[in-house]
C-alpha beads as a LAMMPS data file, in Angstrom:
LAMMPS data file: protein, C-alpha beads

430 atoms
429 bonds

1 atom types
1 bond types

-500.0 500.0 xlo xhi
-500.0 500.0 ylo yhi
-500.0 500.0 zlo zhi

Masses

1 110.0

Atoms # bond

1 1 1 -65.719 42.747 -367.904
2 1 1 -67.795 39.578 -367.682
3 1 1 -66.335 36.626 -369.569
4 1 1 -68.388 34.528 -371.966
5 1 1 -69.569 31.040 -370.847
6 1 1 -67.065 29.448 -373.255
7 1 1 -64.177 31.455 -371.793
8 1 1 -65.251 30.534 -368.262
9 1 1 -65.482 26.870 -369.268
10 1 1 -61.949 26.774 -370.682
11 1 1 -60.637 28.672 -367.648
12 1 1 -61.947 25.870 -365.410
13 1 1 -60.067 23.176 -367.355
14 1 1 -56.714 22.136 -365.893
15 1 1 -55.535 18.973 -364.101
16 1 1 -58.490 16.893 -365.304
17 1 1 -57.964 17.804 -368.963
18 1 1 -54.180 17.278 -368.780
19 1 1 -54.598 13.921 -367.024
20 1 1 -57.103 12.741 -369.618
21 1 1 -54.913 13.821 -372.524
22 1 1 -51.766 12.320 -370.997
23 1 1 -53.646 9.028 -370.747
24 1 1 -53.655 8.914 -374.560
25 1 1 -49.859 8.667 -374.738
26 1 1 -48.060 6.729 -377.510
27 1 1 -48.340 3.483 -375.538
28 1 1 -52.103 3.966 -375.278
29 1 1 -52.301 4.936 -378.953
30 1 1 -50.389 1.771 -379.874
31 1 1 -52.737 -0.364 -377.764
32 1 1 -55.874 1.190 -379.247
33 1 1 -54.458 0.903 -382.784
34 1 1 -53.666 -2.749 -382.157
35 1 1 -57.208 -3.362 -380.889
36 1 1 -58.702 -1.885 -384.056
37 1 1 -56.198 -3.527 -386.396
38 1 1 -56.608 -7.046 -384.980
39 1 1 -60.219 -7.133 -383.826
40 1 1 -61.879 -4.384 -385.852
41 1 1 -64.736 -2.669 -384.045
42 1 1 -65.363 -5.562 -381.654
43 1 1 -63.474 -3.908 -378.772
44 1 1 -65.318 -0.587 -378.939
45 1 1 -67.537 -1.645 -376.013
46 1 1 -64.579 -0.786 -373.769
47 1 1 -65.188 2.901 -374.608
48 1 1 -68.561 3.281 -372.810
49 1 1 -67.311 0.924 -370.076
50 1 1 -64.166 2.879 -369.215
51 1 1 -65.732 6.368 -369.321
52 1 1 -67.686 6.157 -366.024
53 1 1 -64.848 4.215 -364.385
54 1 1 -62.318 6.908 -365.319
55 1 1 -64.692 9.686 -364.306
56 1 1 -65.391 8.338 -360.827
57 1 1 -61.757 7.414 -360.130
58 1 1 -60.324 10.779 -361.121
59 1 1 -63.172 12.721 -359.481
60 1 1 -62.435 10.963 -356.182
61 1 1 -58.709 11.761 -356.484
62 1 1 -59.512 15.378 -357.323
63 1 1 -62.029 15.724 -354.470
64 1 1 -59.534 14.247 -352.013
65 1 1 -57.008 16.930 -352.977
66 1 1 -59.570 19.730 -352.822
67 1 1 -61.089 18.574 -349.533
68 1 1 -57.811 18.103 -347.653
69 1 1 -55.262 20.292 -349.421
70 1 1 -52.916 17.294 -349.424
71 1 1 -51.484 15.098 -352.171
72 1 1 -52.312 11.416 -352.535
73 1 1 -48.899 10.432 -351.179
74 1 1 -49.415 12.548 -348.047
75 1 1 -52.918 11.146 -347.541
76 1 1 -51.588 7.593 -347.759
77 1 1 -49.084 8.473 -345.033
78 1 1 -51.901 9.840 -342.859
79 1 1 -54.297 6.936 -343.349
80 1 1 -52.106 3.831 -343.002
81 1 1 -49.843 2.372 -340.349
82 1 1 -46.215 1.336 -340.827
83 1 1 -46.842 -2.164 -342.236
84 1 1 -49.237 -1.145 -345.018
85 1 1 -47.091 1.921 -345.727
86 1 1 -44.081 -0.270 -346.477
87 1 1 -46.145 -2.400 -348.873
88 1 1 -47.564 0.681 -350.600
89 1 1 -44.064 2.181 -350.796
90 1 1 -42.770 -0.942 -352.549
91 1 1 -45.696 -0.772 -354.948
92 1 1 -44.933 2.899 -355.612
93 1 1 -41.267 2.115 -356.327
94 1 1 -42.430 -0.518 -358.834
95 1 1 -44.768 2.054 -360.376
96 1 1 -41.922 4.572 -360.745
97 1 1 -39.858 1.889 -362.497
98 1 1 -42.785 1.050 -364.781
99 1 1 -43.199 4.748 -365.562
100 1 1 -39.531 4.842 -366.626
101 1 1 -40.150 2.003 -369.089
102 1 1 -43.305 3.720 -370.315
103 1 1 -41.696 7.113 -370.840
104 1 1 -38.756 5.405 -372.584
105 1 1 -41.200 3.929 -375.061
106 1 1 -42.904 7.337 -375.375
107 1 1 -39.584 9.066 -376.093
108 1 1 -38.815 6.367 -378.625
109 1 1 -42.190 7.051 -380.230
110 1 1 -41.434 10.794 -380.390
111 1 1 -38.212 9.964 -382.227
112 1 1 -40.002 7.579 -384.580
113 1 1 -42.674 10.197 -385.246
114 1 1 -40.122 12.857 -386.145
115 1 1 -38.426 10.338 -388.419
116 1 1 -41.756 9.666 -390.174
117 1 1 -41.953 13.415 -390.788
118 1 1 -38.441 13.195 -392.327
119 1 1 -36.950 15.394 -389.597
120 1 1 -33.944 13.195 -388.786
121 1 1 -32.941 9.937 -387.070
122 1 1 -35.210 8.654 -384.256
123 1 1 -32.441 8.337 -381.659
124 1 1 -31.462 11.996 -382.080
125 1 1 -35.008 13.244 -381.524
126 1 1 -35.459 10.936 -378.524
127 1 1 -32.422 12.569 -376.913
128 1 1 -33.498 16.092 -377.894
129 1 1 -36.978 15.497 -376.470
130 1 1 -35.606 14.013 -373.236
131 1 1 -33.155 16.872 -372.660
132 1 1 -35.656 19.592 -373.587
133 1 1 -38.394 18.173 -371.344
134 1 1 -35.974 17.803 -368.421
135 1 1 -34.813 21.432 -368.732
136 1 1 -38.396 22.672 -369.106
137 1 1 -39.798 20.958 -365.999
138 1 1 -36.794 21.753 -363.775
139 1 1 -36.216 25.377 -364.754
140 1 1 -39.528 26.451 -366.288
141 1 1 -42.258 28.285 -364.358
142 1 1 -45.354 26.368 -363.298
143 1 1 -47.618 28.878 -365.041
144 1 1 -45.841 28.462 -368.388
145 1 1 -45.662 24.670 -368.049
146 1 1 -49.388 24.551 -367.263
147 1 1 -50.220 26.562 -370.382
148 1 1 -48.000 24.335 -372.534
149 1 1 -49.714 21.249 -371.124
150 1 1 -53.136 22.675 -371.994
151 1 1 -52.135 23.423 -375.584
152 1 1 -50.504 20.014 -376.032
153 1 1 -53.842 18.439 -375.120
154 1 1 -55.316 20.007 -378.250
155 1 1 -52.862 18.094 -380.456
156 1 1 -54.898 14.954 -379.870
157 1 1 -57.810 16.465 -381.798
158 1 1 -55.979 15.361 -384.962
159 1 1 -57.225 11.815 -384.290
160 1 1 -60.775 13.005 -384.821
161 1 1 -59.558 14.203 -388.212
162 1 1 -58.132 10.736 -388.923
163 1 1 -61.528 9.278 -388.042
164 1 1 -63.262 11.316 -390.726
165 1 1 -60.839 10.367 -393.524
166 1 1 -60.944 6.640 -392.732
167 1 1 -64.301 5.687 -394.327
168 1 1 -65.717 4.239 -391.112
169 1 1 -68.591 1.729 -391.257
170 1 1 -70.842 3.318 -388.643
171 1 1 -73.159 0.321 -388.506
172 1 1 -70.285 -1.897 -387.361
173 1 1 -69.172 0.825 -384.962
174 1 1 -72.627 0.788 -383.357
175 1 1 -72.491 -2.991 -382.960
176 1 1 -69.044 -2.751 -381.411
177 1 1 -70.119 -0.097 -378.923
178 1 1 -72.952 -2.251 -377.549
179 1 1 -70.791 -5.396 -377.344
180 1 1 -72.515 -7.317 -380.153
181 1 1 -69.126 -8.478 -381.500
182 1 1 -67.673 -9.542 -378.158
183 1 1 -65.197 -12.447 -378.224
184 1 1 -64.031 -14.743 -375.435
185 1 1 -60.674 -15.994 -376.682
186 1 1 -57.651 -15.685 -374.359
187 1 1 -55.831 -13.347 -376.757
188 1 1 -58.873 -11.062 -377.101
189 1 1 -59.395 -10.860 -373.345
190 1 1 -55.660 -10.280 -372.903
191 1 1 -55.837 -7.230 -375.158
192 1 1 -58.947 -6.026 -373.278
193 1 1 -56.792 -6.063 -370.143
194 1 1 -54.188 -4.045 -372.036
195 1 1 -56.824 -1.479 -373.017
196 1 1 -58.086 -1.224 -369.424
197 1 1 -54.536 -1.032 -368.061
198 1 1 -53.463 1.755 -370.372
199 1 1 -56.739 3.640 -369.804
200 1 1 -56.978 3.430 -365.991
201 1 1 -53.315 3.743 -364.998
202 1 1 -52.037 4.401 -361.448
203 1 1 -49.890 7.359 -362.475
204 1 1 -53.129 9.217 -363.339
205 1 1 -54.265 9.019 -359.707
206 1 1 -51.083 10.658 -358.419
207 1 1 -50.889 13.280 -361.175
208 1 1 -54.507 14.392 -360.786
209 1 1 -53.987 14.922 -357.061
210 1 1 -50.556 16.554 -357.421
211 1 1 -51.463 19.004 -360.172
212 1 1 -54.618 20.090 -358.340
213 1 1 -52.574 20.788 -355.189
214 1 1 -50.014 22.746 -357.225
215 1 1 -52.804 24.776 -358.791
216 1 1 -54.169 25.603 -355.318
217 1 1 -50.704 26.550 -354.035
218 1 1 -50.151 28.837 -357.020
219 1 1 -53.375 30.664 -356.183
220 1 1 -51.928 31.165 -352.691
221 1 1 -48.937 32.902 -354.374
222 1 1 -46.395 30.169 -353.776
223 1 1 -47.608 29.185 -350.319
224 1 1 -46.436 25.941 -348.788
225 1 1 -49.971 24.699 -348.204
226 1 1 -53.140 24.405 -350.237
227 1 1 -56.196 25.583 -348.250
228 1 1 -58.674 22.744 -347.666
229 1 1 -62.350 23.168 -348.541
230 1 1 -63.356 23.368 -344.864
231 1 1 -61.138 26.457 -344.528
232 1 1 -62.878 28.252 -347.391
233 1 1 -66.233 30.063 -347.439
234 1 1 -69.104 27.614 -348.199
235 1 1 -69.964 29.273 -351.514
236 1 1 -66.345 29.091 -352.686
237 1 1 -65.995 25.469 -351.562
238 1 1 -69.129 24.553 -353.501
239 1 1 -67.843 26.354 -356.590
240 1 1 -64.468 24.617 -356.439
241 1 1 -66.096 21.208 -356.133
242 1 1 -68.329 21.978 -359.118
243 1 1 -65.449 23.286 -361.215
244 1 1 -63.352 20.259 -360.292
245 1 1 -66.071 17.924 -361.542
246 1 1 -66.418 19.883 -364.797
247 1 1 -62.637 19.722 -365.329
248 1 1 -62.353 16.001 -364.560
249 1 1 -65.432 14.906 -366.493
250 1 1 -64.394 16.976 -369.520
251 1 1 -60.860 15.555 -369.424
252 1 1 -62.052 11.967 -369.167
253 1 1 -64.656 12.437 -371.912
254 1 1 -61.952 13.964 -374.138
255 1 1 -59.609 11.044 -373.404
256 1 1 -62.257 8.444 -374.230
257 1 1 -63.303 10.324 -377.394
258 1 1 -59.715 10.070 -378.648
259 1 1 -59.644 6.383 -377.647
260 1 1 -62.832 5.825 -379.672
261 1 1 -61.456 7.703 -382.696
262 1 1 -58.230 5.663 -382.744
263 1 1 -59.923 2.260 -382.390
264 1 1 -62.629 3.087 -384.957
265 1 1 -60.240 4.581 -387.534
266 1 1 -57.746 1.728 -387.082
267 1 1 -60.559 -0.802 -387.545
268 1 1 -61.691 0.902 -390.759
269 1 1 -58.190 1.052 -392.230
270 1 1 -55.684 -1.338 -390.691
271 1 1 -58.306 -3.876 -389.604
272 1 1 -60.013 -3.925 -393.002
273 1 1 -56.659 -4.612 -394.679
274 1 1 -55.420 -7.011 -391.966
275 1 1 -52.380 -4.909 -391.102
276 1 1 -51.336 -5.740 -387.540
277 1 1 -49.316 -3.086 -385.705
278 1 1 -47.341 -3.066 -382.480
279 1 1 -46.542 0.633 -382.118
280 1 1 -47.963 4.075 -382.835
281 1 1 -45.237 4.638 -385.449
282 1 1 -46.178 1.439 -387.288
283 1 1 -49.817 2.507 -387.221
284 1 1 -48.916 5.853 -388.806
285 1 1 -46.839 4.125 -391.488
286 1 1 -49.549 1.567 -392.216
287 1 1 -52.239 4.251 -392.510
288 1 1 -50.540 6.118 -395.354
289 1 1 -51.122 3.685 -398.259
290 1 1 -54.695 3.051 -397.048
291 1 1 -56.021 6.458 -395.986
292 1 1 -53.434 8.697 -397.621
293 1 1 -50.358 10.545 -396.406
294 1 1 -52.551 13.170 -394.730
295 1 1 -53.874 10.568 -392.268
296 1 1 -50.394 9.211 -391.627
297 1 1 -49.009 12.692 -390.902
298 1 1 -51.923 13.497 -388.579
299 1 1 -51.391 10.235 -386.719
300 1 1 -47.667 10.949 -386.313
301 1 1 -48.287 14.521 -385.101
302 1 1 -50.781 13.198 -382.575
303 1 1 -48.462 10.768 -380.874
304 1 1 -45.509 13.196 -380.962
305 1 1 -47.585 15.781 -379.089
306 1 1 -49.047 13.228 -376.698
307 1 1 -45.571 11.864 -375.985
308 1 1 -44.199 15.305 -375.119
309 1 1 -47.132 15.748 -372.723
310 1 1 -46.989 12.255 -371.203
311 1 1 -43.251 12.112 -370.413
312 1 1 -43.213 14.847 -367.715
313 1 1 -46.566 13.643 -366.364
314 1 1 -45.249 10.096 -365.975
315 1 1 -42.043 11.262 -364.307
316 1 1 -43.634 13.875 -362.037
317 1 1 -46.545 11.700 -360.880
318 1 1 -44.356 9.017 -359.326
319 1 1 -41.911 11.578 -357.924
320 1 1 -44.730 13.546 -356.260
321 1 1 -46.250 10.365 -354.862
322 1 1 -43.006 9.158 -353.302
323 1 1 -42.060 12.585 -351.942
324 1 1 -45.492 12.960 -350.369
325 1 1 -45.298 9.478 -348.887
326 1 1 -41.915 10.324 -347.312
327 1 1 -43.124 13.750 -346.116
328 1 1 -40.664 15.615 -348.338
329 1 1 -41.221 18.812 -350.315
330 1 1 -42.388 18.349 -353.898
331 1 1 -43.879 20.355 -356.723
332 1 1 -42.991 22.013 -360.013
333 1 1 -43.644 25.419 -358.455
334 1 1 -40.749 24.834 -356.035
335 1 1 -37.081 25.093 -356.944
336 1 1 -34.836 22.007 -357.041
337 1 1 -33.105 23.338 -353.929
338 1 1 -36.372 23.318 -351.970
339 1 1 -37.560 19.913 -353.272
340 1 1 -34.389 17.865 -353.962
341 1 1 -35.975 14.404 -353.667
342 1 1 -38.835 15.289 -355.991
343 1 1 -36.589 16.756 -358.673
344 1 1 -34.033 14.000 -358.180
345 1 1 -36.626 11.306 -358.866
346 1 1 -38.108 13.312 -361.733
347 1 1 -34.726 13.930 -363.367
348 1 1 -33.498 10.362 -362.908
349 1 1 -36.748 9.071 -364.391
350 1 1 -36.513 11.158 -367.548
351 1 1 -32.751 10.600 -367.970
352 1 1 -33.139 6.840 -367.469
353 1 1 -36.044 6.824 -369.891
354 1 1 -34.025 8.763 -372.464
355 1 1 -31.130 6.306 -372.227
356 1 1 -33.490 3.333 -372.465
357 1 1 -35.229 4.856 -375.485
358 1 1 -31.916 5.063 -377.332
359 1 1 -30.299 1.750 -376.358
360 1 1 -33.389 -0.466 -376.275
361 1 1 -33.987 -2.635 -379.315
362 1 1 -37.436 -3.694 -378.114
363 1 1 -39.625 -0.685 -377.188
364 1 1 -42.707 -2.899 -377.300
365 1 1 -41.114 -5.099 -374.655
366 1 1 -40.789 -2.008 -372.441
367 1 1 -44.472 -1.248 -372.908
368 1 1 -45.483 -4.839 -372.140
369 1 1 -43.431 -4.821 -368.948
370 1 1 -44.877 -1.443 -367.987
371 1 1 -48.410 -2.658 -368.693
372 1 1 -47.900 -5.710 -366.472
373 1 1 -46.730 -3.599 -363.536
374 1 1 -49.506 -1.049 -364.066
375 1 1 -52.035 -3.864 -364.304
376 1 1 -50.824 -5.310 -361.004
377 1 1 -50.683 -1.913 -359.278
378 1 1 -53.946 -0.320 -360.468
379 1 1 -56.279 -2.498 -358.388
380 1 1 -54.398 -2.175 -355.073
381 1 1 -53.950 1.590 -355.505
382 1 1 -57.673 1.936 -356.179
383 1 1 -58.418 0.035 -352.970
384 1 1 -56.094 2.442 -351.127
385 1 1 -57.894 5.431 -352.669
386 1 1 -61.314 4.078 -351.730
387 1 1 -60.239 3.489 -348.126
388 1 1 -58.951 7.052 -347.830
389 1 1 -61.908 8.698 -349.557
390 1 1 -64.439 6.972 -347.293
391 1 1 -62.606 8.028 -344.099
392 1 1 -64.664 10.629 -342.246
393 1 1 -61.701 11.819 -340.157
394 1 1 -59.720 12.705 -343.294
395 1 1 -62.482 13.752 -345.673
396 1 1 -65.057 15.178 -343.283
397 1 1 -68.260 16.026 -345.118
398 1 1 -66.603 15.480 -348.504
399 1 1 -66.200 11.716 -348.273
400 1 1 -67.721 9.466 -350.942
401 1 1 -71.454 9.417 -351.493
402 1 1 -73.321 6.256 -352.432
403 1 1 -72.799 6.583 -356.200
404 1 1 -69.076 7.360 -355.925
405 1 1 -68.569 4.519 -353.451
406 1 1 -70.435 1.988 -355.622
407 1 1 -68.696 2.914 -358.871
408 1 1 -65.325 3.338 -357.149
409 1 1 -65.354 -0.108 -355.542
410 1 1 -66.645 -1.613 -358.798
411 1 1 -63.682 -0.038 -360.630
412 1 1 -61.272 -1.392 -358.025
413 1 1 -62.762 -4.877 -358.393
414 1 1 -62.641 -4.787 -362.197
415 1 1 -59.015 -3.645 -362.209
416 1 1 -57.982 -6.264 -359.640
417 1 1 -59.554 -9.000 -361.797
418 1 1 -58.072 -7.507 -364.982
419 1 1 -54.623 -7.291 -363.395
420 1 1 -54.758 -10.906 -362.236
421 1 1 -55.855 -12.093 -365.676
422 1 1 -53.205 -9.955 -367.347
423 1 1 -50.451 -11.543 -365.271
424 1 1 -51.803 -15.037 -365.938
425 1 1 -52.148 -14.388 -369.689
426 1 1 -48.645 -12.930 -369.946
427 1 1 -46.988 -15.786 -368.028
428 1 1 -49.140 -18.711 -369.135
429 1 1 -51.842 -17.887 -371.627
430 1 1 -49.786 -15.882 -374.134

Bonds

1 1 1 2
2 1 2 3
3 1 3 4
4 1 4 5
5 1 5 6
6 1 6 7
7 1 7 8
8 1 8 9
9 1 9 10
10 1 10 11
11 1 11 12
12 1 12 13
13 1 13 14
14 1 14 15
15 1 15 16
16 1 16 17
17 1 17 18
18 1 18 19
19 1 19 20
20 1 20 21
21 1 21 22
22 1 22 23
23 1 23 24
24 1 24 25
25 1 25 26
26 1 26 27
27 1 27 28
28 1 28 29
29 1 29 30
30 1 30 31
31 1 31 32
32 1 32 33
33 1 33 34
34 1 34 35
35 1 35 36
36 1 36 37
37 1 37 38
38 1 38 39
39 1 39 40
40 1 40 41
41 1 41 42
42 1 42 43
43 1 43 44
44 1 44 45
45 1 45 46
46 1 46 47
47 1 47 48
48 1 48 49
49 1 49 50
50 1 50 51
51 1 51 52
52 1 52 53
53 1 53 54
54 1 54 55
55 1 55 56
56 1 56 57
57 1 57 58
58 1 58 59
59 1 59 60
60 1 60 61
61 1 61 62
62 1 62 63
63 1 63 64
64 1 64 65
65 1 65 66
66 1 66 67
67 1 67 68
68 1 68 69
69 1 69 70
70 1 70 71
71 1 71 72
72 1 72 73
73 1 73 74
74 1 74 75
75 1 75 76
76 1 76 77
77 1 77 78
78 1 78 79
79 1 79 80
80 1 80 81
81 1 81 82
82 1 82 83
83 1 83 84
84 1 84 85
85 1 85 86
86 1 86 87
87 1 87 88
88 1 88 89
89 1 89 90
90 1 90 91
91 1 91 92
92 1 92 93
93 1 93 94
94 1 94 95
95 1 95 96
96 1 96 97
97 1 97 98
98 1 98 99
99 1 99 100
100 1 100 101
101 1 101 102
102 1 102 103
103 1 103 104
104 1 104 105
105 1 105 106
106 1 106 107
107 1 107 108
108 1 108 109
109 1 109 110
110 1 110 111
111 1 111 112
112 1 112 113
113 1 113 114
114 1 114 115
115 1 115 116
116 1 116 117
117 1 117 118
118 1 118 119
119 1 119 120
120 1 120 121
121 1 121 122
122 1 122 123
123 1 123 124
124 1 124 125
125 1 125 126
126 1 126 127
127 1 127 128
128 1 128 129
129 1 129 130
130 1 130 131
131 1 131 132
132 1 132 133
133 1 133 134
134 1 134 135
135 1 135 136
136 1 136 137
137 1 137 138
138 1 138 139
139 1 139 140
140 1 140 141
141 1 141 142
142 1 142 143
143 1 143 144
144 1 144 145
145 1 145 146
146 1 146 147
147 1 147 148
148 1 148 149
149 1 149 150
150 1 150 151
151 1 151 152
152 1 152 153
153 1 153 154
154 1 154 155
155 1 155 156
156 1 156 157
157 1 157 158
158 1 158 159
159 1 159 160
160 1 160 161
161 1 161 162
162 1 162 163
163 1 163 164
164 1 164 165
165 1 165 166
166 1 166 167
167 1 167 168
168 1 168 169
169 1 169 170
170 1 170 171
171 1 171 172
172 1 172 173
173 1 173 174
174 1 174 175
175 1 175 176
176 1 176 177
177 1 177 178
178 1 178 179
179 1 179 180
180 1 180 181
181 1 181 182
182 1 182 183
183 1 183 184
184 1 184 185
185 1 185 186
186 1 186 187
187 1 187 188
188 1 188 189
189 1 189 190
190 1 190 191
191 1 191 192
192 1 192 193
193 1 193 194
194 1 194 195
195 1 195 196
196 1 196 197
197 1 197 198
198 1 198 199
199 1 199 200
200 1 200 201
201 1 201 202
202 1 202 203
203 1 203 204
204 1 204 205
205 1 205 206
206 1 206 207
207 1 207 208
208 1 208 209
209 1 209 210
210 1 210 211
211 1 211 212
212 1 212 213
213 1 213 214
214 1 214 215
215 1 215 216
216 1 216 217
217 1 217 218
218 1 218 219
219 1 219 220
220 1 220 221
221 1 221 222
222 1 222 223
223 1 223 224
224 1 224 225
225 1 225 226
226 1 226 227
227 1 227 228
228 1 228 229
229 1 229 230
230 1 230 231
231 1 231 232
232 1 232 233
233 1 233 234
234 1 234 235
235 1 235 236
236 1 236 237
237 1 237 238
238 1 238 239
239 1 239 240
240 1 240 241
241 1 241 242
242 1 242 243
243 1 243 244
244 1 244 245
245 1 245 246
246 1 246 247
247 1 247 248
248 1 248 249
249 1 249 250
250 1 250 251
251 1 251 252
252 1 252 253
253 1 253 254
254 1 254 255
255 1 255 256
256 1 256 257
257 1 257 258
258 1 258 259
259 1 259 260
260 1 260 261
261 1 261 262
262 1 262 263
263 1 263 264
264 1 264 265
265 1 265 266
266 1 266 267
267 1 267 268
268 1 268 269
269 1 269 270
270 1 270 271
271 1 271 272
272 1 272 273
273 1 273 274
274 1 274 275
275 1 275 276
276 1 276 277
277 1 277 278
278 1 278 279
279 1 279 280
280 1 280 281
281 1 281 282
282 1 282 283
283 1 283 284
284 1 284 285
285 1 285 286
286 1 286 287
287 1 287 288
288 1 288 289
289 1 289 290
290 1 290 291
291 1 291 292
292 1 292 293
293 1 293 294
294 1 294 295
295 1 295 296
296 1 296 297
297 1 297 298
298 1 298 299
299 1 299 300
300 1 300 301
301 1 301 302
302 1 302 303
303 1 303 304
304 1 304 305
305 1 305 306
306 1 306 307
307 1 307 308
308 1 308 309
309 1 309 310
310 1 310 311
311 1 311 312
312 1 312 313
313 1 313 314
314 1 314 315
315 1 315 316
316 1 316 317
317 1 317 318
318 1 318 319
319 1 319 320
320 1 320 321
321 1 321 322
322 1 322 323
323 1 323 324
324 1 324 325
325 1 325 326
326 1 326 327
327 1 327 328
328 1 328 329
329 1 329 330
330 1 330 331
331 1 331 332
332 1 332 333
333 1 333 334
334 1 334 335
335 1 335 336
336 1 336 337
337 1 337 338
338 1 338 339
339 1 339 340
340 1 340 341
341 1 341 342
342 1 342 343
343 1 343 344
344 1 344 345
345 1 345 346
346 1 346 347
347 1 347 348
348 1 348 349
349 1 349 350
350 1 350 351
351 1 351 352
352 1 352 353
353 1 353 354
354 1 354 355
355 1 355 356
356 1 356 357
357 1 357 358
358 1 358 359
359 1 359 360
360 1 360 361
361 1 361 362
362 1 362 363
363 1 363 364
364 1 364 365
365 1 365 366
366 1 366 367
367 1 367 368
368 1 368 369
369 1 369 370
370 1 370 371
371 1 371 372
372 1 372 373
373 1 373 374
374 1 374 375
375 1 375 376
376 1 376 377
377 1 377 378
378 1 378 379
379 1 379 380
380 1 380 381
381 1 381 382
382 1 382 383
383 1 383 384
384 1 384 385
385 1 385 386
386 1 386 387
387 1 387 388
388 1 388 389
389 1 389 390
390 1 390 391
391 1 391 392
392 1 392 393
393 1 393 394
394 1 394 395
395 1 395 396
396 1 396 397
397 1 397 398
398 1 398 399
399 1 399 400
400 1 400 401
401 1 401 402
402 1 402 403
403 1 403 404
404 1 404 405
405 1 405 406
406 1 406 407
407 1 407 408
408 1 408 409
409 1 409 410
410 1 410 411
411 1 411 412
412 1 412 413
413 1 413 414
414 1 414 415
415 1 415 416
416 1 416 417
417 1 417 418
418 1 418 419
419 1 419 420
420 1 420 421
421 1 421 422
422 1 422 423
423 1 423 424
424 1 424 425
425 1 425 426
426 1 426 427
427 1 427 428
428 1 428 429
429 1 429 430
């Protein structure tokens, strides 16, 4: 029986959609809420700016995986000599550490969200979430985990609901989108860097590549390799490339739509009443007396769901990257016995994050530290990706075209500049 176009469309969605949704984790939600609360609609121009940058970056990562059948970590090992590999390895270790801080803050946010829903103390729910997620990713099947990830993405739709109960001034929104309210103060530019850093994060590059490879392995019924495009019939290779683009572009558009909804609704509510926030939980609390308890509950449900999705993505992305770099087995479709390093890094990351979420008295400090490391790492990792994706020996006929190369190098340049400014602002300007 022939499926409807809508059914075929949703069947295509996978790694791109999950990556885009995971990008809107509680740390991202807090950053976007802060942007709207402090600067109103004036930072909405980052929405149309980041969309093409996210699309090209993730499409390149996805195409690299499809074209070669190898993860980003493995491709880095193939492309670079010993010296650069050591430097990239150090950067990856720093990224794994930053992911631990980020997922600690996300687990803390899950606990805070459950507390806002009057479900119990935050620390208890942080522990429950950490333990449950660890058990699920280690012992659950890849097929079930993939389906759960897809459904968790839908939780973020609640932020569109918040947008429509927030009495948005659409005229100001239009001005913000075209940059008519742009500011050039150090604090404003510092928060712009935060928005860029939380939107174009290095862990997304590794997760996009890793989940696509796992999807290809699953189709091969648990095979150890993912067939490259050159080993497939031309018609099938063309279809996979097309479907990959649809998946990635849909996921990035979804991510940016949620980003827009959070900034715009926060500007209309928190910004209009001058209520500064520093976390997703504070944003949910502050929304209630302004937009009603319905908005506050929706906001809390959104960042609880996004946190549950983001925690395993954060942990698995770094673990897959390091395992691939060291030529070790990795993947959620493999058992812990067959991929000990991968599961060891994944488990340690979530356990460490769970402990940090409970004992830390400054979750915002964890996010700031994570943002600094991500800001430093994003630019260099993008340069690495561009060097691999232009290599004819690795990519063959699937290397970057002119548009992908232009936008990709522009993204790398923007993130290098943003990272440098973010470090300067944090150490000196702040």
